[in-house]
GUFIZA-785099 format. One record per atom (N, C-alpha, C): residue number from 1; x, y, z; residue in three letters. Coordinates in pm, whole numbers, always signed. Atoms other than C-alpha are relative to their C-alpha. Last residue first. Layout:
% residues N
torse,c1,c2,c3,kolro
NUM,X,Y,Z,Ala .
...
***
This chain:
% residues 118
torse,c1,c2,c3,kolro
118,-17,+93,-113,Thr .
118,-113,-226,-2214,Thr .
118,+59,-131,-44,Thr .
117,-8,+136,+54,Val .
117,-68,+58,-2464,Val .
117,+27,-93,+116,Val .
116,-135,+32,+46,Arg .
116,-176,+370,-2283,Arg .
116,-3,-141,-55,Arg .
115,-58,-126,+42,Thr .
115,-512,+536,-2222,Thr .
115,+144,-19,-46,Thr .
114,-126,-37,-68,Pro .
114,-690,+202,-2212,Pro .
114,+56,+130,-56,Pro .
113,-114,+50,+74,Gln .
113,-1048,+206,-2342,Gln .
113,+127,+38,+76,Gln .
112,-84,-93,+74,Gln .
112,-1313,+270,-2082,Gln .
112,+109,-74,-77,Gln .
111,+18,+7,+144,Gly .
111,-1580,+18,-1989,Gly .
111,+83,+98,-81,Gly .
110,+101,-99,+41,Cys .
110,-1621,+99,-1619,Cys .
110,-16,+8,-152,Cys .
109,+128,+45,-52,Trp .
109,-1437,-219,-1519,Trp .
109,-114,+92,-47,Trp .
108,+41,+114,+84,Ala .
108,-1148,-115,-1745,Ala .
108,-138,-50,+44,Ala .
107,+36,-54,+132,Arg .
107,-1133,+222,-1570,Arg .
107,-43,-111,-96,Arg .
106,+124,-76,-11,Val .
106,-1144,+62,-1225,Val .
106,-45,+51,-137,Val .
105,+109,+92,-30,Phe .
105,-883,-201,-1308,Phe .
105,-133,+74,+1,Phe .
104,+30,+76,+121,Glu .
104,-655,+53,-1476,Glu .
104,-116,-96,+22,Glu .
103,+65,-89,+96,Asp .
103,-678,+284,-1176,Asp .
103,-38,-74,-128,Asp .
102,+137,-20,-45,Leu .
102,-601,+2,-932,Leu .
102,-76,+87,-99,Leu .
101,+21,-91,-111,Thr .
101,-292,-81,-1132,Thr .
101,-148,+7,+39,Thr .
100,-100,+10,-106,Gln .
100,-166,-365,-1350,Gln .
100,-29,+85,+123,Gln .
99,+51,-98,-95,Val .
99,-432,-447,-1606,Val .
99,+87,-13,+124,Val .
98,-44,+12,-140,Arg .
98,-275,-622,-1900,Arg .
98,-63,+112,+80,Arg .
97,-82,+120,-7,Lys .
97,-400,-690,-2255,Lys .
97,+48,-26,+144,Lys .
96,-64,+8,-132,Trp .
96,-685,-442,-2227,Trp .
96,+78,-130,+10,Trp .
95,-72,-125,-25,Ala .
95,-777,-357,-2587,Ala .
95,+79,-4,+130,Ala .
94,-126,+0,+75,Ala .
94,-867,-717,-2673,Ala .
94,+82,+126,+27,Ala .
93,-98,+91,-62,Ala .
93,-1126,-731,-2394,Ala .
93,+135,+4,-71,Ala .
92,-131,-68,+1,Ile .
92,-1308,-423,-2525,Ile .
92,+110,-88,+60,Ile .
91,-68,+30,+126,Asn .
91,-1644,-574,-2622,Asn .
91,+133,+75,-12,Asn .
90,-22,-129,+68,Tyr .
90,-1819,-407,-2326,Tyr .
90,+67,-16,-136,Tyr .
89,+132,-65,+5,His .
89,-1957,-744,-2209,His .
89,+10,+133,-75,His .
88,+70,+64,+113,Lys .
88,-1623,-903,-2299,Lys .
88,-138,+61,-17,Lys .
87,-58,-56,+122,Leu .
87,-1455,-652,-2067,Leu .
87,-65,-59,-125,Leu .
86,+50,-137,+15,Arg .
86,-1691,-751,-1783,Arg .
86,+50,+63,-131,Arg .
85,+143,+11,+31,Lys .
85,-1620,-1122,-1824,Lys .
85,-59,+138,-27,Lys .
84,+8,+49,+138,Thr .
84,-1248,-1048,-1837,Thr .
84,-146,-12,-44,Thr .
83,-27,-111,+91,Leu .
83,-1278,-837,-1522,Leu .
83,-11,-44,-146,Leu .
82,+112,-96,-5,Ala .
82,-1449,-1113,-1322,Ala .
82,+20,+114,-100,Ala .
81,+118,+65,+56,Arg .
81,-1196,-1376,-1435,Arg .
81,-119,+97,-4,Arg .
80,-19,+10,+145,Ser .
80,-898,-1149,-1373,Ser .
80,-124,-60,-66,Ser .
79,+12,-135,+55,Leu .
79,-1021,-1059,-1025,Leu .
79,+11,-2,-153,Leu .
78,+139,-42,-14,Glu .
78,-1078,-1427,-940,Glu .
78,-23,+140,-58,Glu .
77,+80,+75,+96,Phe .
77,-739,-1529,-1078,Phe .
77,-145,+46,+5,Phe .
76,-29,-55,+132,Gln .
76,-563,-1251,-886,Gln .
76,-80,-72,-109,Gln .
75,+60,-135,+6,Ile .
75,-734,-1357,-565,Ile .
75,+21,+58,-140,Ile .
74,+145,+18,+9,Asp .
74,-648,-1725,-619,Asp .
74,-70,+135,-15,Asp .
73,+29,+51,+134,Gly .
73,-286,-1639,-692,Gly .
73,-149,-19,-21,Gly .
72,-16,-113,+91,Gln .
72,-272,-1428,-376,Gln .
72,-29,-43,-144,Gln .
71,+115,-90,-15,Gly .
71,-414,-1717,-176,Gly .
71,+7,+118,-94,Gly .
70,+112,+67,+65,Val .
70,-153,-1957,-311,Val .
70,-123,+90,+5,Val .
69,-28,-2,+143,Gln .
69,+123,-1714,-218,Gln .
69,-114,-65,-78,Gln .
68,+23,-135,+51,Gly .
68,-31,-1656,+124,Gly .
68,+23,+10,-149,Gly .
67,+144,-21,+1,Ser .
67,-50,-2030,+195,Ser .
67,-35,+136,-57,Ser .
66,+51,+81,+111,Val .
66,+314,-2066,+97,Val .
66,-150,+19,-13,Val .
65,-47,-61,+123,Trp .
65,+410,-1777,+328,Trp .
65,-56,-75,-121,Trp .
64,+87,-115,+27,Arg .
64,+193,-1911,+610,Arg .
64,+39,+68,-131,Arg .
63,+131,+53,+35,Leu .
63,+375,-2244,+587,Leu .
63,-99,+112,-29,Leu .
62,+3,+52,+136,Pro .
62,+716,-2075,+572,Pro .
62,-137,-55,-42,Pro .
61,+45,+138,-10,Asn .
61,+653,-1863,+883,Asn .
61,-13,-57,-141,Asn .
60,-123,+80,-3,Arg .
60,+858,-1544,+845,Arg .
60,-35,-150,+7,Arg .
59,-15,+89,-113,Thr .
59,+552,-1349,+737,Thr .
59,+133,-74,-9,Thr .
58,-129,+68,-11,Asp .
58,+466,-1060,+510,Asp .
58,+3,-87,+126,Asp .
57,-99,-61,-89,Pro .
57,+97,-981,+475,Pro .
57,+129,-82,+7,Pro .
56,+27,+35,-138,Ser .
56,-81,-1124,+170,Ser .
56,+109,+61,+89,Ser .
55,-106,+74,-69,Lys .
55,-41,-940,-157,Lys .
55,-39,-28,+144,Lys .
54,+45,+136,-27,Thr .
54,-367,-839,-327,Thr .
54,+101,-82,+78,Thr .
53,+127,-4,-72,Ile .
53,-302,-465,-308,Ile .
53,-44,-140,+41,Ile .
52,-25,-48,-136,Asp .
52,+64,-502,-401,Asp .
52,-128,+1,+84,Asp .
51,-82,+100,-69,Asp .
51,-10,-716,-705,Asp .
51,+24,+39,+145,Asp .
50,+91,+102,-52,Leu .
50,-290,-475,-799,Leu .
50,+76,-110,+73,Leu .
49,+9,+122,+79,Arg .
49,-26,-205,-834,Arg .
49,-96,-100,+65,Arg .
48,-44,+120,-72,Asp .
48,-93,+127,-667,Asp .
48,-24,-124,-86,Asp .
47,-124,+52,+58,Ser .
47,-125,+412,-920,Ser .
47,+52,-126,+71,Ser .
46,+25,+60,+131,Pro .
46,-489,+476,-830,Pro .
46,+124,-64,-62,Pro .
45,+0,-99,+107,Leu .
45,-385,+532,-469,Leu .
45,-28,-69,-133,Leu .
44,-86,+27,+115,His .
44,-472,+305,-180,His .
44,-14,+113,-101,His .
43,-137,-37,-32,Gly .
43,-614,+444,+142,Gly .
43,+97,-30,-112,Gly .
42,-10,-140,-42,Ala .
42,-946,+267,+111,Ala .
42,+144,+29,+42,Ala .
41,-93,-66,+92,Val .
41,-894,-66,-66,Val .
41,+15,+147,+36,Val .
40,+39,-125,+64,Ser .
40,-1049,-248,+228,Ser .
40,+107,+51,-96,Ser .
39,-47,-120,-72,Arg .
39,-978,-610,+312,Arg .
39,-33,+123,-85,Arg .
38,+51,+0,-137,Glu .
38,-1110,-955,+222,Glu .
38,+62,+111,+84,Glu .
37,-113,-13,-92,Cys .
37,-891,-958,-88,Cys .
37,-39,-13,+146,Cys .
36,-103,+99,+33,Ala .
36,-1159,-1093,-324,Ala .
36,+114,+1,+102,Ala .
35,+54,+134,-27,Asp .
35,-1443,-902,-156,Asp .
35,+105,-107,-26,Asp .
34,+9,+19,-145,Glu .
34,-1238,-582,-145,Glu .
34,-52,-139,+35,Glu .
33,-137,+15,-53,Ile .
33,-1144,-611,-512,Ile .
33,-5,-28,+149,Ile .
32,-51,+127,+52,Ile .
32,-1505,-673,-620,Ile .
32,+140,-27,+56,Ile .
31,+59,+107,-81,Gln .
31,-1620,-389,-393,Gln .
31,+49,-137,-44,Gln .
30,-69,+0,-129,Leu .
30,-1378,-146,-558,Leu .
30,-52,-113,+89,Leu .
29,-138,+44,+24,Ala .
29,-1512,-239,-902,Ala .
29,+77,-9,+132,Ala .
28,+4,+144,+28,Glu .
28,-1875,-211,-784,Glu .
28,+141,-56,-21,Glu .
27,+26,+68,-127,Leu .
27,-1811,+129,-629,Leu .
27,-1,-151,-18,Leu .
26,-124,-10,-78,Val .
26,-1656,+244,-955,Val .
26,-17,-72,+134,Val .
25,-97,+93,+58,Asp .
25,-1956,+115,-1150,Asp .
25,+132,+1,+76,Asp .
24,+43,+136,-32,Ala .
24,-2205,+288,-918,Ala .
24,+99,-104,-54,Ala .
23,-28,+33,-141,Glu .
23,-2011,+615,-937,Glu .
23,-37,-144,+34,Glu .
22,+127,+25,-70,Pro .
22,-2012,+630,-1318,Pro .
22,+26,-52,+143,Pro .
21,+56,+134,+23,Leu .
21,-1669,+762,-1418,Leu .
21,-131,-17,+76,Leu .
20,+50,+10,+137,Asp .
20,-1551,+1123,-1459,Asp .
20,-67,-134,-31,Asp .
19,+126,-75,+9,Pro .
19,-1515,+1180,-1082,Pro .
19,-65,-9,-139,Pro .
18,+82,+46,+112,Trp .
18,-1263,+894,-1070,Trp .
18,-131,+77,-11,Trp .
17,-72,+69,+106,Phe .
17,-966,+998,-854,Phe .
17,-84,-37,-122,Phe .
16,-136,-45,+30,Leu .
16,-1073,+1255,-597,Leu .
16,+56,-58,-130,Leu .
15,+1,-144,+26,Gln .
15,-1452,+1212,-588,Gln .
15,+138,+51,-41,Gln .
14,+71,-23,+126,Ile .
14,-1427,+834,-622,Ile .
14,+3,+148,-37,Ile .
13,-87,+46,+108,Met .
13,-1161,+811,-351,Met .
13,-65,+27,-136,Met .
12,-102,-103,+18,Glu .
12,-1376,+1022,-120,Glu .
12,+95,-37,-114,Glu .
11,+66,-116,+63,Asn .
11,-1666,+782,-175,Asn .
11,+98,+114,-22,Asn .
10,+19,+30,+142,Arg .
10,-1440,+483,-104,Arg .
10,-64,+118,-71,Arg .
9,+112,+89,+23,Thr .
9,-1334,+640,+222,Thr .
9,-10,-28,-149,Thr .
8,+117,-56,+66,Arg .
8,-988,+787,+249,Arg .
8,-111,-105,-4,Arg .
7,+78,+107,+60,Thr .
7,-717,+696,+496,Thr .
7,-128,+60,-55,Thr .
6,+142,-9,-30,Val .
6,-494,+997,+549,Val .
6,-71,-115,-70,Val .
5,+18,-37,-140,Ser .
5,-117,+963,+575,Ser .
5,-146,+7,+40,Ser .
4,+104,-103,+0,Val .
4,-84,+766,+253,Val .
4,-29,+32,+145,Val .
3,-13,-71,-126,Asp .
3,+237,+568,+213,Asp .
3,-95,+119,-2,Asp .
2,-74,-125,+6,Ser .
2,+119,+350,-70,Ser .
2,+5,+64,+137,Ser .
1,+84,-118,+0,Met .
1,+0,+0,+0,Met .
1,+89,+124,+0,Met .
***
């Protein structure tokens, strides 16, 4: 997670980072991530990588580490599956080859074309 001194609510995040997108769709995208990760995305920045958001907490216990790695793979698979289904609905799946950041996930979820080559 980024070093953010103030934890923002999801509504504050929408107003700051995605005022141009449909609020209901942004909330849905954030909720999908929170449900998959079982933790809040509040406090993250749009530029934060999804890998970092979905990463399990660091541990020195090898069994917990392995479990965390498997869990992170499951989370990433679930997010990818949900997003791919959504992108196919908008018929823009081919445009989004990779989604790496929170901002890219939200914008792709809302049906926008990528602003950079992904």
